[in-house]
N, C-alpha and C positions, 0 to 999 in steps of 0.2 A: 095256394099261396105258400111258398116254404117260410118256414117259422122256426125260431130258437125258442125252446121252452126250458125252464129252470124250475126244479122241485126241492122237495126237502133233500134228497139223495143224489140229484143230478143238477149241477155237478156237486161231488164229495170232497171234502179236503183229502189230503195225502196222509196215508197210512203207514205205519211198518209192521213189518212181520218176519218171522223166523223161519219160514217156509222158503225153500230152496231154488226155486223156479218162478220167473216172471213170465207172464202170457198178457197178450192184448186181446181181448175178446170184442168183437163187433156184434151187437145185440140189434135185432128188429122185430116190428109187429105191426100189422095192419088189421087185425081181427080183434075185436072188444076193445077194452079199456085198457089200451097200450100203457098209458102212463101209470096206472094202478099195479099192472102186471110188472112192470119194471121195478118197482118199488117192491114187490113180492120177491122177485127174482134176487135183488140187493141183499135182502133178508135170508133168503134159502141159501146164497153162496156163503154169506158170512155165518149161518148156523151148521154148514157143514166144516168137518174136520181137518179136511184136505184143501180148503180154500179160504183165503182172506182177500176180501175187496180192497185194495190198495187206495184207488181214485177211480172217479166217473167224472164223465164230461156232460156237457148239456146234452139235451135231447133236442133232436133234428128232424122237424115234418119235412117230408120231401116225397116226389113222384116216384110211383112205380117205374122199374126198367123191365125189359124181357117182356113180361106178360103185362100189359099196359091197361086192361079192363078189370082194375082193382083199385080199392081205396088206397089213398096215399099212406107212405110208410114213417112211423116213428124208429130212428134210430140213435144210437148212443154206443160208447166204447167205455169198457172197464179194463182196467189194469188189476190183474188179479195175482196174488202170491200163492202157489200151489207145490204140495207134495205128488201131484201126478205127473205121470210121465207124457209126453206128447198124446200117445195113442189113448193111455188112461183118460187124458182131459177129453180127447174127443168123445170118447164112449160116455163119459160123465155127461158132456154137452147134449150129446143126442138121447140121453135118459132125461135131461133137465126139460129139453124141448118138449118130449112125449108126455112128461108129468103137467107141463104147462097147457097141454091140449093141442100141439102140433100133429096136424094130419098130413101126409105127402101124396096129394091126390095128384098132379103134375108139376113139371119143373117152372119155378117161379111163380107158384100157386099162393094166393092170399095165406097168410099163416099167423097163428096166436103168438108164436115166438120162434126167432131164428138166431141161432149162436153159432158165430163163426172165430176160429183162431187164427185172428190175423199175423200175430207175431209170438215166438215163444222162445225165451232167453235170445241168444244170438244165433240159433240153430236153423238149418235148412233141412226139410224132409221132402221128398218126391216119392210118394208112394201112390198106389190106387186109389185108395182111401183117405189119404192125407196130403195136404200140399203146405207146407210152412216156410217162407212167408205165403200168405194168401195170396193167389196169382194175380187178381184183380184190384186187390183193395186201392191201389194207387190212382186207379182209375172212377172211383165210387166217391162222389159227395157224400154218401151216407156214412162212410168211414172217415174221410179225410177233414169235412166240416167238424163234427163232432172231436175228433183227435186235436184240432188246431184250438178248439175252444174247451179243453179240459181243465185248464188251471182257473 
């Protein structure tokens, strides 16, 4: 059953930052204790000199898509301020996924952490490795429901 979850940091109130860029990050997990991992991610981001978490949404538990034979997902969104460029942010997020135990065994496989750049400032990027805005975010409840309930 789909479910809305609220915790200490999700949703978190709006904060301010002097960092120059703003990004919306989609966060997903369906392996292990996802809610605890989201809290650790929040603290990890805030402890990094180039990232400030400005706001978070509720956590939304919802069914998988693509590969269906796996546990349901926990999803949230985070608005961050960053001094990373879009490509630097992508590399930082991939590093973070790996640090949190992500293994890429096949497309849409279960994962300990999935981080996507949904929006970055008001720019568009269309390269082989990075597409901003995220091409499918408007079709995914895993982004739209938390985005609607971030306040």
